[in-house]
C-alpha positions in Angstrom: -72.1 -13.3 -27.9 -72.5 -14.0 -24.1 -76.3 -14.1 -24.6 -75.9 -17.5 -26.3 -74.5 -19.0 -23.1 -77.3 -20.1 -20.8 -76.7 -19.0 -17.2 -79.9 -19.7 -15.3 -78.8 -23.1 -14.1 -75.4 -22.1 -12.8 -75.2 -20.1 -9.5 -73.6 -16.7 -9.6 -71.9 -16.8 -6.2 -68.9 -18.8 -5.2 -70.6 -20.7 -2.4 -73.5 -21.7 -4.6 -71.2 -22.7 -7.4 -69.2 -24.9 -4.9 -72.5 -26.5 -3.7 -73.5 -27.2 -7.3 -70.1 -28.7 -8.2 -70.2 -30.9 -5.0 -73.6 -32.2 -6.0 -72.4 -32.9 -9.6 -69.4 -34.8 -8.4 -71.2 -36.8 -5.7 -74.0 -37.8 -8.2 -71.4 -38.9 -10.7 -69.6 -41.0 -8.1 -72.9 -42.6 -7.0 -73.8 -43.4 -10.5 -70.3 -44.8 -11.3 -70.4 -47.0 -8.1 -73.9 -48.4 -9.0 -72.8 -49.3 -12.5 -69.6 -50.9 -11.3 -71.5 -52.9 -8.7 -74.0 -54.0 -11.3 -71.3 -55.0 -13.7 -69.3 -56.9 -11.1 -72.4 -58.7 -10.0 -73.1 -59.8 -13.6 -69.5 -60.8 -14.1 -69.4 -63.0 -11.0 -72.8 -64.5 -11.9 -71.5 -65.4 -15.3 -68.3 -66.9 -13.8 -70.5 -69.0 -11.5 -72.7 -70.1 -14.3 -69.7 -71.2 -16.5 -68.3 -73.2 -13.6 -71.6 -74.7 -12.7 -72.5 -75.7 -16.3 -69.0 -77.2 -16.8 -69.2 -79.2 -13.5 -72.8 -80.4 -14.2 -71.8 -81.3 -17.8 -69.1 -83.6 -16.4 -71.4 -84.7 -13.6 -68.7 -85.8 -11.1 -68.6 -84.2 -7.7 -64.8 -84.8 -7.3 -64.3 -83.1 -10.7 -66.2 -80.1 -9.5 -64.1 -79.8 -6.4 -60.9 -80.2 -8.4 -61.9 -77.7 -11.1 -62.9 -75.1 -8.5 -59.6 -75.4 -6.7 -57.6 -75.2 -10.0 -59.6 -72.3 -11.4 -59.7 -70.3 -8.2 -55.9 -70.6 -8.0 -55.4 -69.5 -11.6 -58.0 -66.7 -11.4 -56.5 -65.4 -8.1 -53.0 -65.3 -9.6 -54.3 -63.3 -12.5 -57.0 -61.0 -10.9 -56.2 -61.0 -7.1 -57.9 -62.0 -3.9 -61.5 -61.6 -5.1 -61.1 -65.0 -6.8 -60.0 -67.1 -3.8 -61.6 -70.6 -3.5 -64.3 -69.4 -1.1 -65.4 -66.7 -3.5 -65.4 -68.9 -6.5 -67.5 -71.5 -4.7 -70.0 -68.7 -3.7 -70.2 -67.6 -7.3 -71.2 -71.1 -8.3 -73.7 -71.4 -5.4 -75.3 -68.0 -6.2 -75.9 -69.2 -9.8 -77.2 -72.6 -8.6 -79.7 -70.9 -6.3 -81.4 -68.7 -8.9 -84.6 -69.8 -10.5 -84.4 -71.2 -14.0 -85.6 -68.8 -16.7 
């Protein structure tokens, strides 16, 4: 029965096994961090896009300032410090600076 279990990719010694496990865990963490960063970047880009489109649709600068202040306050209360006014303004600017598709 043990002949059905492939063993050539798993080290036989404890030190080799530990090195293999460390490599697996580190690679998993790197991959997770990259995916989280990509997802957060897209999330913030979409937030900026939504605010920018809404503001441009209403085409009033004072409205834009007011909506950013209101939304940042509400988002910060719900999601934490990553949505303070400065960050929400940056999200809108990042979206505005991208070339149009």
